[in-house]
N, CA, C and O atoms as a Tripos MOL2 file, in Angstrom:
@<TRIPOS>MOLECULE
protein
  276   275    69     0     0
PROTEIN
NO_CHARGES

@<TRIPOS>ATOM
      1 N           0.8200   -1.0620   -0.1300 N.3       1 MET1
      2 CA         -0.0140    0.1400   -0.0580 C.3       1 MET1
      3 C           0.9080    1.2810   -0.1840 C.2       1 MET1
      4 O           2.0180    1.2450    0.3470 O.2       1 MET1
      5 N           0.5280    2.2150   -0.8120 N.am      2 THR2
      6 CA          1.3380    3.4080   -0.9520 C.3       2 THR2
      7 C           0.8270    4.2950    0.1020 C.2       2 THR2
      8 O          -0.3920    4.3190    0.2690 O.2       2 THR2
      9 N           1.5970    5.0410    0.8510 N.am      3 ARG3
     10 CA          1.2890    6.1360    1.7230 C.3       3 ARG3
     11 C           1.0280    7.4350    0.6800 C.2       3 ARG3
     12 O           1.7900    7.6620   -0.2590 O.2       3 ARG3
     13 N          -0.0390    8.1700    0.9510 N.am      4 ARG4
     14 CA         -0.3950    9.4300    0.1810 C.3       4 ARG4
     15 C           0.0410   10.5230    1.2860 C.2       4 ARG4
     16 O           0.0630   10.2640    2.4890 O.2       4 ARG4
     17 N           0.3910   11.7930    0.7290 N.am      5 PHE5
     18 CA          0.2600   12.7970    1.6680 C.3       5 PHE5
     19 C          -0.0930   14.1790    0.9400 C.2       5 PHE5
     20 O           0.2580   14.4100   -0.2170 O.2       5 PHE5
     21 N          -0.6590   14.8740    1.5530 N.am      6 GLN6
     22 CA         -0.8230   16.4950    1.2160 C.3       6 GLN6
     23 C           0.0580   17.4390    1.8390 C.2       6 GLN6
     24 O           0.6750   17.2330    2.8850 O.2       6 GLN6
     25 N           0.0840   18.4020    1.2010 N.am      7 TYR7
     26 CA          1.2380   19.5910    1.4200 C.3       7 TYR7
     27 C           0.5870   20.8200    1.3810 C.2       7 TYR7
     28 O          -0.3800   21.1250    0.6830 O.2       7 TYR7
     29 N           1.2950   21.6140    2.3200 N.am      8 ARG8
     30 CA          0.7820   23.0050    2.7090 C.3       8 ARG8
     31 C           2.0190   23.8540    2.6620 C.2       8 ARG8
     32 O           3.0830   23.5370    3.1960 O.2       8 ARG8
     33 N           1.8040   24.9450    1.9900 N.am      9 VAL9
     34 CA          3.0610   25.8490    2.0250 C.3       9 VAL9
     35 C           2.8890   27.3690    2.5970 C.2       9 VAL9
     36 O           2.3120   28.1500    1.8410 O.2       9 VAL9
     37 N           3.1750   27.6880    3.4120 N.am     10 LEU10
     38 CA          2.8590   29.0120    4.2040 C.3      10 LEU10
     39 C           4.1110   29.8020    3.9280 C.2      10 LEU10
     40 O           5.2590   29.3620    3.9850 O.2      10 LEU10
     41 N           3.6500   31.3220    3.5460 N.am     11 GLN11
     42 CA          4.6510   32.2110    3.1820 C.3      11 GLN11
     43 C           4.4970   33.0630    4.3000 C.2      11 GLN11
     44 O           3.4580   33.6440    4.6130 O.2      11 GLN11
     45 N           5.6390   33.1120    4.9170 N.am     12 LEU12
     46 CA          5.8450   34.2620    6.3360 C.3      12 LEU12
     47 C           7.1810   35.3100    5.9120 C.2      12 LEU12
     48 O           8.3770   35.0700    5.7500 O.2      12 LEU12
     49 N           6.3100   36.6720    5.8090 N.am     13 ARG13
     50 CA          6.9990   37.6330    5.8920 C.3      13 ARG13
     51 C           7.7220   38.1290    7.1210 C.2      13 ARG13
     52 O           7.2720   37.8180    8.2240 O.2      13 ARG13
     53 N           8.8600   38.9130    7.0170 N.am     14 GLU14
     54 CA          9.2830   39.7060    8.4260 C.3      14 GLU14
     55 C           8.3550   40.4300    9.0870 C.2      14 GLU14
     56 O           8.1320   40.3150   10.2920 O.2      14 GLU14
     57 N           7.6820   41.3380    8.1840 N.am     15 SER15
     58 CA          6.5720   42.2830    8.7730 C.3      15 SER15
     59 C           5.5480   41.7240    9.5420 C.2      15 SER15
     60 O           5.0160   42.4010   10.4220 O.2      15 SER15
     61 N           5.1890   40.5170    9.3080 N.am     16 LEU16
     62 CA          3.9470   39.6040    9.7220 C.3      16 LEU16
     63 C           4.4710   38.9250   11.3170 C.2      16 LEU16
     64 O           3.7770   38.5190   12.2490 O.2      16 LEU16
     65 N           5.7840   38.9900   11.1880 N.am     17 VAL17
     66 CA          6.1400   38.5170   12.7720 C.3      17 VAL17
     67 C           6.9660   39.4630   13.2900 C.2      17 VAL17
     68 O           7.9330   39.0590   13.9360 O.2      17 VAL17
     69 N           6.7850   40.7570   13.1370 N.am     18 GLY18
     70 CA          7.1560   41.5780   14.3120 C.3      18 GLY18
     71 C           8.4580   42.2600   13.9460 C.2      18 GLY18
     72 O           9.2910   42.5530   14.8030 O.2      18 GLY18
     73 N           8.6220   42.5180   12.5960 N.am     19 GLY19
     74 CA         10.0810   43.2240   12.4120 C.3      19 GLY19
     75 C          11.0190   41.8510   11.9180 C.2      19 GLY19
     76 O          10.9320   41.3470   10.7990 O.2      19 GLY19
     77 N          11.7960   41.4420   12.8550 N.am     20 LYS20
     78 CA         12.6720   40.4460   12.7830 C.3      20 LYS20
     79 C          11.7250   39.0980   12.7150 C.2      20 LYS20
     80 O          10.6200   39.0990   13.2590 O.2      20 LYS20
     81 N          12.2180   37.9850   12.0320 N.am     21 LEU21
     82 CA         11.8090   36.7420   12.2910 C.3      21 LEU21
     83 C          12.1410   36.2010   13.6260 C.2      21 LEU21
     84 O          13.2440   35.7330   13.9100 O.2      21 LEU21
     85 N          11.1910   36.2810   14.3860 N.am     22 SER22
     86 CA         11.0510   35.7650   15.7790 C.3      22 SER22
     87 C          11.1420   34.1060   16.0090 C.2      22 SER22
     88 O          10.2360   33.3920   15.5790 O.2      22 SER22
     89 N          12.0830   33.6430   16.5870 N.am     23 ALA23
     90 CA         12.1000   32.2040   16.8440 C.3      23 ALA23
     91 C          11.1120   31.7860   17.7950 C.2      23 ALA23
     92 O          10.8260   30.5930   17.6990 O.2      23 ALA23
     93 N          10.4770   32.4640   18.7330 N.am     24 ASP24
     94 CA          9.1570   32.1580   19.5460 C.3      24 ASP24
     95 C           7.8690   31.9420   18.6580 C.2      24 ASP24
     96 O           7.0500   31.0230   18.6480 O.2      24 ASP24
     97 N           7.9590   33.0030   17.9780 N.am     25 LYS25
     98 CA          6.4740   33.2270   16.8530 C.3      25 LYS25
     99 C           6.8390   31.8820   15.9190 C.2      25 LYS25
    100 O           5.9350   31.0740   15.7100 O.2      25 LYS25
    101 N           7.8280   31.7110   15.5040 N.am     26 LEU26
    102 CA          7.8870   30.5760   14.2650 C.3      26 LEU26
    103 C           7.6900   29.4500   14.9750 C.2      26 LEU26
    104 O           7.1320   28.5090   14.4100 O.2      26 LEU26
    105 N           8.1330   29.3190   16.4310 N.am     27 GLU27
    106 CA          8.0500   27.7970   16.9360 C.3      27 GLU27
    107 C           6.3900   27.6450   17.3680 C.2      27 GLU27
    108 O           5.8460   26.5400   17.3890 O.2      27 GLU27
    109 N           5.7090   28.8480   17.6910 N.am     28 LYS28
    110 CA          4.4450   28.8070   17.9060 C.3      28 LYS28
    111 C           3.3930   28.3280   16.6400 C.2      28 LYS28
    112 O           2.3800   27.6370   16.7420 O.2      28 LYS28
    113 N           3.9440   28.8900   15.5070 N.am     29 LEU29
    114 CA          3.1200   28.8220   14.5760 C.3      29 LEU29
    115 C           3.3570   27.3030   14.1010 C.2      29 LEU29
    116 O           2.3850   26.6380   13.7410 O.2      29 LEU29
    117 N           4.8790   26.6610   14.1030 N.am     30 LEU30
    118 CA          4.8280   25.2620   13.6660 C.3      30 LEU30
    119 C           4.1110   24.4120   14.8640 C.2      30 LEU30
    120 O           3.4400   23.4320   14.5400 O.2      30 LEU30
    121 N           4.2340   24.7510   16.1760 N.am     31 ASN31
    122 CA          3.4100   23.9160   17.0810 C.3      31 ASN31
    123 C           1.9090   23.7280   16.6910 C.2      31 ASN31
    124 O           1.3120   22.6530   16.6420 O.2      31 ASN31
    125 N           1.3980   24.9930   16.4170 N.am     32 ASP32
    126 CA          0.0670   25.3090   16.1190 C.3      32 ASP32
    127 C          -0.2910   24.4030   14.9540 C.2      32 ASP32
    128 O          -1.3290   23.7460   15.0400 O.2      32 ASP32
    129 N           0.5550   24.2970   13.7540 N.am     33 GLU33
    130 CA          0.2810   23.5580   12.5910 C.3      33 GLU33
    131 C           0.3780   22.1190   13.0110 C.2      33 GLU33
    132 O          -0.4620   21.3300   12.5790 O.2      33 GLU33
    133 N           1.5060   21.6340   13.9630 N.am     34 ALA34
    134 CA          1.5700   20.3100   14.3590 C.3      34 ALA34
    135 C           0.3590   19.4750   15.0970 C.2      34 ALA34
    136 O           0.0740   18.2800   15.0240 O.2      34 ALA34
    137 N          -0.1890   20.4520   15.7670 N.am     35 ALA35
    138 CA         -1.5360   20.2220   16.5530 C.3      35 ALA35
    139 C          -2.6510   19.7200   15.3230 C.2      35 ALA35
    140 O          -3.4760   18.8720   15.6610 O.2      35 ALA35
    141 N          -2.6760   20.1160   14.2300 N.am     36 GLN36
    142 CA         -3.3290   19.8530   13.0450 C.3      36 GLN36
    143 C          -2.9900   18.8090   12.3050 C.2      36 GLN36
    144 O          -3.6550   18.4730   11.3250 O.2      36 GLN36
    145 N          -1.9600   18.2100   12.6800 N.am     37 GLY37
    146 CA         -1.3130   16.9930   12.0350 C.3      37 GLY37
    147 C          -0.2530   16.9990   10.9830 C.2      37 GLY37
    148 O           0.2410   16.0480   10.3760 O.2      37 GLY37
    149 N           0.0360   18.5290   10.8840 N.am     38 TRP38
    150 CA          1.0000   18.7460    9.7540 C.3      38 TRP38
    151 C           2.5370   18.6670   10.5050 C.2      38 TRP38
    152 O           2.7220   18.9710   11.6840 O.2      38 TRP38
    153 N           3.4520   18.2560    9.6930 N.am     39 GLN39
    154 CA          4.8370   17.9470   10.0730 C.3      39 GLN39
    155 C           5.8230   18.7120    9.1540 C.2      39 GLN39
    156 O           5.8400   18.4890    7.9430 O.2      39 GLN39
    157 N           6.5660   19.5320    9.6840 N.am     40 LEU40
    158 CA          7.7450   20.3250    8.8800 C.3      40 LEU40
    159 C           8.3990   19.4060    8.0910 C.2      40 LEU40
    160 O           8.9110   18.3640    8.5000 O.2      40 LEU40
    161 N           8.3680   19.9650    6.4990 N.am     41 LYS41
    162 CA          8.9480   19.1700    5.5480 C.3      41 LYS41
    163 C          10.4260   20.1130    5.3210 C.2      41 LYS41
    164 O          11.5750   19.6810    5.2340 O.2      41 LYS41
    165 N          10.0440   21.2460    5.2750 N.am     42 ALA42
    166 CA         11.3210   22.2330    4.5740 C.3      42 ALA42
    167 C          11.0960   23.6100    5.1030 C.2      42 ALA42
    168 O           9.9330   23.9250    5.3540 O.2      42 ALA42
    169 N          12.1400   24.5470    5.3250 N.am     43 ILE43
    170 CA         11.8740   25.8890    5.4760 C.3      43 ILE43
    171 C          12.9690   26.3510    4.5700 C.2      43 ILE43
    172 O          14.0940   25.8550    4.6210 O.2      43 ILE43
    173 N          12.6000   27.4030    3.6560 N.am     44 THR44
    174 CA         13.2780   28.0830    2.6600 C.3      44 THR44
    175 C          13.2510   29.5530    2.7790 C.2      44 THR44
    176 O          12.1840   30.1660    2.7400 O.2      44 THR44
    177 N          14.6080   30.2460    2.9520 N.am     45 SER45
    178 CA         14.7080   31.5780    3.0410 C.3      45 SER45
    179 C          14.2770   32.0630    1.7330 C.2      45 SER45
    180 O          14.7610   31.4230    0.8000 O.2      45 SER45
    181 N          13.4040   33.1390    1.3750 N.am     46 THR46
    182 CA         13.2110   33.6200    0.1290 C.3      46 THR46
    183 C          12.8410   35.3520    0.0780 C.2      46 THR46
    184 O          12.5600   36.0340    1.0640 O.2      46 THR46
    185 N          12.9050   35.6970   -0.9500 N.am     47 GLU47
    186 CA         12.3540   37.2450   -1.0820 C.3      47 GLU47
    187 C          10.7830   37.0760   -1.3330 C.2      47 GLU47
    188 O          10.3400   36.4930   -2.3220 O.2      47 GLU47
    189 N           9.8810   37.7250   -0.1990 N.am     48 VAL48
    190 CA          8.5350   37.7270   -0.3460 C.3      48 VAL48
    191 C           8.0630   38.8060   -1.0810 C.2      48 VAL48
    192 O           8.6310   39.8260   -0.6880 O.2      48 VAL48
    193 N           7.2490   39.0370   -2.0020 N.am     49 LYS49
    194 CA          7.0050   40.2590   -2.5660 C.3      49 LYS49
    195 C           6.0310   41.1080   -1.4310 C.2      49 LYS49
    196 O           5.2080   40.4780   -0.7660 O.2      49 LYS49
    197 N           6.1640   42.3060   -1.2990 N.am     50 GLY50
    198 CA          5.5600   43.0410   -0.2140 C.3      50 GLY50
    199 C           4.2010   43.5820   -0.9290 C.2      50 GLY50
    200 O           4.0610   43.4300   -2.1420 O.2      50 GLY50
    201 N           3.2460   44.1930   -0.1670 N.am     51 ARG51
    202 CA          2.0150   44.3870   -0.4910 C.3      51 ARG51
    203 C           2.0720   45.9160   -1.3960 C.2      51 ARG51
    204 O           1.2300   46.2140   -2.2430 O.2      51 ARG51
    205 N           3.0870   46.6660   -1.0630 N.am     52 ILE52
    206 CA          2.9440   47.7820   -1.6980 C.3      52 ILE52
    207 C           4.4550   47.9470   -2.4050 C.2      52 ILE52
    208 O           5.5070   47.7110   -1.8090 O.2      52 ILE52
    209 N           4.3530   48.3960   -3.7860 N.am     53 GLY53
    210 CA          5.5580   48.5040   -4.5540 C.3      53 GLY53
    211 C           6.2300   47.1730   -5.0790 C.2      53 GLY53
    212 O           5.8400   46.0600   -4.7250 O.2      53 GLY53
    213 N           7.2470   47.3840   -5.9320 N.am     54 PRO54
    214 CA          7.6840   46.1070   -6.5890 C.3      54 PRO54
    215 C           8.8560   45.2640   -5.8790 C.2      54 PRO54
    216 O           9.2260   44.1580   -6.2740 O.2      54 PRO54
    217 N           9.3700   45.9320   -4.8070 N.am     55 GLY55
    218 CA         10.2870   45.3230   -3.8320 C.3      55 GLY55
    219 C           9.9600   44.0610   -3.0430 C.2      55 GLY55
    220 O           8.7780   43.7180   -3.0700 O.2      55 GLY55
    221 N          10.6880   43.4230   -2.4490 N.am     56 GLY56
    222 CA         10.2550   42.4590   -1.3650 C.3      56 GLY56
    223 C          10.8150   42.4810   -0.3480 C.2      56 GLY56
    224 O          11.6570   43.3750   -0.2550 O.2      56 GLY56
    225 N          10.6740   41.7430    0.6210 N.am     57 VAL57
    226 CA         11.1850   41.6600    2.0760 C.3      57 VAL57
    227 C          11.4700   40.1690    2.1000 C.2      57 VAL57
    228 O          10.9470   39.2540    1.4630 O.2      57 VAL57
    229 N          12.4500   40.1690    3.0170 N.am     58 GLU58
    230 CA         13.0300   38.8860    3.4700 C.3      58 GLU58
    231 C          11.8790   38.0450    4.0710 C.2      58 GLU58
    232 O          11.0420   38.6630    4.7300 O.2      58 GLU58
    233 N          11.7380   36.7130    3.9230 N.am     59 GLY59
    234 CA         10.6400   35.9380    4.3700 C.3      59 GLY59
    235 C          10.9980   34.3150    4.2320 C.2      59 GLY59
    236 O          12.1100   33.9700    3.8320 O.2      59 GLY59
    237 N          10.2640   33.6210    4.4910 N.am     60 LEU60
    238 CA         10.4550   32.0250    4.6760 C.3      60 LEU60
    239 C           9.0990   31.5260    4.1510 C.2      60 LEU60
    240 O           7.9710   31.9010    4.4730 O.2      60 LEU60
    241 N           9.5150   30.5050    3.1870 N.am     61 LEU61
    242 CA          8.5740   29.6060    2.8390 C.3      61 LEU61
    243 C           8.6200   28.2310    3.5890 C.2      61 LEU61
    244 O           9.5910   27.4920    3.4290 O.2      61 LEU61
    245 N           7.5120   27.8600    4.4600 N.am     62 ILE62
    246 CA          7.2660   26.6020    5.3870 C.3      62 ILE62
    247 C           6.5960   25.6460    4.5960 C.2      62 ILE62
    248 O           5.4160   25.8250    4.2920 O.2      62 ILE62
    249 N           7.2120   24.6690    4.2380 N.am     63 THR63
    250 CA          6.4220   23.5910    3.6570 C.3      63 THR63
    251 C           6.0110   22.3220    4.7260 C.2      63 THR63
    252 O           6.8000   21.6980    5.4340 O.2      63 THR63
    253 N           4.9780   22.1890    4.6540 N.am     64 LEU64
    254 CA          4.0920   21.1600    5.7070 C.3      64 LEU64
    255 C           3.7420   19.8550    4.9510 C.2      64 LEU64
    256 O           3.5790   19.8990    3.7310 O.2      64 LEU64
    257 N           3.6300   18.7850    5.5840 N.am     65 GLU65
    258 CA          3.1260   17.6220    5.0690 C.3      65 GLU65
    259 C           2.4610   16.8640    6.0130 C.2      65 GLU65
    260 O           2.8670   16.8180    7.1740 O.2      65 GLU65
    261 N           1.2780   16.1390    5.5590 N.am     66 ARG66
    262 CA          0.7890   15.0360    6.5370 C.3      66 ARG66
    263 C           0.1490   14.0560    5.6380 C.2      66 ARG66
    264 O          -0.0380   14.2640    4.4400 O.2      66 ARG66
    265 N          -0.1920   12.9330    6.2920 N.am     67 PRO67
    266 CA         -0.6290   11.6750    5.6280 C.3      67 PRO67
    267 C          -2.1830   11.9540    5.2600 C.2      67 PRO67
    268 O          -2.9480   12.4500    6.0870 O.2      67 PRO67
    269 N          -2.6000   11.5830    3.9100 N.am     68 VAL68
    270 CA         -4.0910   11.6690    3.7170 C.3      68 VAL68
    271 C          -4.8340   10.2960    4.2460 C.2      68 VAL68
    272 O          -4.3640    9.1640    4.1390 O.2      68 VAL68
    273 N          -5.9180   10.5980    4.7540 N.am     69 GLY69
    274 CA         -6.6540    9.4830    5.2240 C.3      69 GLY69
    275 C          -6.4720    9.1900    6.5100 C.2      69 GLY69
    276 O          -7.0670    8.2380    7.0160 O.2      69 GLY69
@<TRIPOS>BOND
     1     1     2 1
     2     2     3 1
     3     3     4 2
     4     3     5 am
     5     5     6 1
     6     6     7 1
     7     7     8 2
     8     7     9 am
     9     9    10 1
    10    10    11 1
    11    11    12 2
    12    11    13 am
    13    13    14 1
    14    14    15 1
    15    15    16 2
    16    15    17 am
    17    17    18 1
    18    18    19 1
    19    19    20 2
    20    19    21 am
    21    21    22 1
    22    22    23 1
    23    23    24 2
    24    23    25 am
    25    25    26 1
    26    26    27 1
    27    27    28 2
    28    27    29 am
    29    29    30 1
    30    30    31 1
    31    31    32 2
    32    31    33 am
    33    33    34 1
    34    34    35 1
    35    35    36 2
    36    35    37 am
    37    37    38 1
    38    38    39 1
    39    39    40 2
    40    39    41 am
    41    41    42 1
    42    42    43 1
    43    43    44 2
    44    43    45 am
    45    45    46 1
    46    46    47 1
    47    47    48 2
    48    47    49 am
    49    49    50 1
    50    50    51 1
    51    51    52 2
    52    51    53 am
    53    53    54 1
    54    54    55 1
    55    55    56 2
    56    55    57 am
    57    57    58 1
    58    58    59 1
    59    59    60 2
    60    59    61 am
    61    61    62 1
    62    62    63 1
    63    63    64 2
    64    63    65 am
    65    65    66 1
    66    66    67 1
    67    67    68 2
    68    67    69 am
    69    69    70 1
    70    70    71 1
    71    71    72 2
    72    71    73 am
    73    73    74 1
    74    74    75 1
    75    75    76 2
    76    75    77 am
    77    77    78 1
    78    78    79 1
    79    79    80 2
    80    79    81 am
    81    81    82 1
    82    82    83 1
    83    83    84 2
    84    83    85 am
    85    85    86 1
    86    86    87 1
    87    87    88 2
    88    87    89 am
    89    89    90 1
    90    90    91 1
    91    91    92 2
    92    91    93 am
    93    93    94 1
    94    94    95 1
    95    95    96 2
    96    95    97 am
    97    97    98 1
    98    98    99 1
    99    99   100 2
   100    99   101 am
   101   101   102 1
   102   102   103 1
   103   103   104 2
   104   103   105 am
   105   105   106 1
   106   106   107 1
   107   107   108 2
   108   107   109 am
   109   109   110 1
   110   110   111 1
   111   111   112 2
   112   111   113 am
   113   113   114 1
   114   114   115 1
   115   115   116 2
   116   115   117 am
   117   117   118 1
   118   118   119 1
   119   119   120 2
   120   119   121 am
   121   121   122 1
   122   122   123 1
   123   123   124 2
   124   123   125 am
   125   125   126 1
   126   126   127 1
   127   127   128 2
   128   127   129 am
   129   129   130 1
   130   130   131 1
   131   131   132 2
   132   131   133 am
   133   133   134 1
   134   134   135 1
   135   135   136 2
   136   135   137 am
   137   137   138 1
   138   138   139 1
   139   139   140 2
   140   139   141 am
   141   141   142 1
   142   142   143 1
   143   143   144 2
   144   143   145 am
   145   145   146 1
   146   146   147 1
   147   147   148 2
   148   147   149 am
   149   149   150 1
   150   150   151 1
   151   151   152 2
   152   151   153 am
   153   153   154 1
   154   154   155 1
   155   155   156 2
   156   155   157 am
   157   157   158 1
   158   158   159 1
   159   159   160 2
   160   159   161 am
   161   161   162 1
   162   162   163 1
   163   163   164 2
   164   163   165 am
   165   165   166 1
   166   166   167 1
   167   167   168 2
   168   167   169 am
   169   169   170 1
   170   170   171 1
   171   171   172 2
   172   171   173 am
   173   173   174 1
   174   174   175 1
   175   175   176 2
   176   175   177 am
   177   177   178 1
   178   178   179 1
   179   179   180 2
   180   179   181 am
   181   181   182 1
   182   182   183 1
   183   183   184 2
   184   183   185 am
   185   185   186 1
   186   186   187 1
   187   187   188 2
   188   187   189 am
   189   189   190 1
   190   190   191 1
   191   191   192 2
   192   191   193 am
   193   193   194 1
   194   194   195 1
   195   195   196 2
   196   195   197 am
   197   197   198 1
   198   198   199 1
   199   199   200 2
   200   199   201 am
   201   201   202 1
   202   202   203 1
   203   203   204 2
   204   203   205 am
   205   205   206 1
   206   206   207 1
   207   207   208 2
   208   207   209 am
   209   209   210 1
   210   210   211 1
   211   211   212 2
   212   211   213 am
   213   213   214 1
   214   214   215 1
   215   215   216 2
   216   215   217 am
   217   217   218 1
   218   218   219 1
   219   219   220 2
   220   219   221 am
   221   221   222 1
   222   222   223 1
   223   223   224 2
   224   223   225 am
   225   225   226 1
   226   226   227 1
   227   227   228 2
   228   227   229 am
   229   229   230 1
   230   230   231 1
   231   231   232 2
   232   231   233 am
   233   233   234 1
   234   234   235 1
   235   235   236 2
   236   235   237 am
   237   237   238 1
   238   238   239 1
   239   239   240 2
   240   239   241 am
   241   241   242 1
   242   242   243 1
   243   243   244 2
   244   243   245 am
   245   245   246 1
   246   246   247 1
   247   247   248 2
   248   247   249 am
   249   249   250 1
   250   250   251 1
   251   251   252 2
   252   251   253 am
   253   253   254 1
   254   254   255 1
   255   255   256 2
   256   255   257 am
   257   257   258 1
   258   258   259 1
   259   259   260 2
   260   259   261 am
   261   261   262 1
   262   262   263 1
   263   263   264 2
   264   263   265 am
   265   265   266 1
   266   266   267 1
   267   267   268 2
   268   267   269 am
   269   269   270 1
   270   270   271 1
   271   271   272 2
   272   271   273 am
   273   273   274 1
   274   274   275 1
   275   275   276 2
@<TRIPOS>SUBSTRUCTURE
     1 MET1         2 RESIDUE 1 A MET
     2 THR2         6 RESIDUE 1 A THR
     3 ARG3        10 RESIDUE 1 A ARG
     4 ARG4        14 RESIDUE 1 A ARG
     5 PHE5        18 RESIDUE 1 A PHE
     6 GLN6        22 RESIDUE 1 A GLN
     7 TYR7        26 RESIDUE 1 A TYR
     8 ARG8        30 RESIDUE 1 A ARG
     9 VAL9        34 RESIDUE 1 A VAL
    10 LEU10       38 RESIDUE 1 A LEU
    11 GLN11       42 RESIDUE 1 A GLN
    12 LEU12       46 RESIDUE 1 A LEU
    13 ARG13       50 RESIDUE 1 A ARG
    14 GLU14       54 RESIDUE 1 A GLU
    15 SER15       58 RESIDUE 1 A SER
    16 LEU16       62 RESIDUE 1 A LEU
    17 VAL17       66 RESIDUE 1 A VAL
    18 GLY18       70 RESIDUE 1 A GLY
    19 GLY19       74 RESIDUE 1 A GLY
    20 LYS20       78 RESIDUE 1 A LYS
    21 LEU21       82 RESIDUE 1 A LEU
    22 SER22       86 RESIDUE 1 A SER
    23 ALA23       90 RESIDUE 1 A ALA
    24 ASP24       94 RESIDUE 1 A ASP
    25 LYS25       98 RESIDUE 1 A LYS
    26 LEU26      102 RESIDUE 1 A LEU
    27 GLU27      106 RESIDUE 1 A GLU
    28 LYS28      110 RESIDUE 1 A LYS
    29 LEU29      114 RESIDUE 1 A LEU
    30 LEU30      118 RESIDUE 1 A LEU
    31 ASN31      122 RESIDUE 1 A ASN
    32 ASP32      126 RESIDUE 1 A ASP
    33 GLU33      130 RESIDUE 1 A GLU
    34 ALA34      134 RESIDUE 1 A ALA
    35 ALA35      138 RESIDUE 1 A ALA
    36 GLN36      142 RESIDUE 1 A GLN
    37 GLY37      146 RESIDUE 1 A GLY
    38 TRP38      150 RESIDUE 1 A TRP
    39 GLN39      154 RESIDUE 1 A GLN
    40 LEU40      158 RESIDUE 1 A LEU
    41 LYS41      162 RESIDUE 1 A LYS
    42 ALA42      166 RESIDUE 1 A ALA
    43 ILE43      170 RESIDUE 1 A ILE
    44 THR44      174 RESIDUE 1 A THR
    45 SER45      178 RESIDUE 1 A SER
    46 THR46      182 RESIDUE 1 A THR
    47 GLU47      186 RESIDUE 1 A GLU
    48 VAL48      190 RESIDUE 1 A VAL
    49 LYS49      194 RESIDUE 1 A LYS
    50 GLY50      198 RESIDUE 1 A GLY
    51 ARG51      202 RESIDUE 1 A ARG
    52 ILE52      206 RESIDUE 1 A ILE
    53 GLY53      210 RESIDUE 1 A GLY
    54 PRO54      214 RESIDUE 1 A PRO
    55 GLY55      218 RESIDUE 1 A GLY
    56 GLY56      222 RESIDUE 1 A GLY
    57 VAL57      226 RESIDUE 1 A VAL
    58 GLU58      230 RESIDUE 1 A GLU
    59 GLY59      234 RESIDUE 1 A GLY
    60 LEU60      238 RESIDUE 1 A LEU
    61 LEU61      242 RESIDUE 1 A LEU
    62 ILE62      246 RESIDUE 1 A ILE
    63 THR63      250 RESIDUE 1 A THR
    64 LEU64      254 RESIDUE 1 A LEU
    65 GLU65      258 RESIDUE 1 A GLU
    66 ARG66      262 RESIDUE 1 A ARG
    67 PRO67      266 RESIDUE 1 A PRO
    68 VAL68      270 RESIDUE 1 A VAL
    69 GLY69      274 RESIDUE 1 A GLY
């Protein structure tokens, strides 16, 4: 039997976590997702497009997975 997974990608911008990316806030986010059955698959540093203007801000792409069924 083949295990199947579903994936979720969260985009986290610096400004959404209080200026600098806070370890405490990231830990809370991951624990909240884990409580819903999601497991961390990868964290990637990236430039995330801001709401205003063409520039971006530093951010993270957080990839989560959980078994289907």
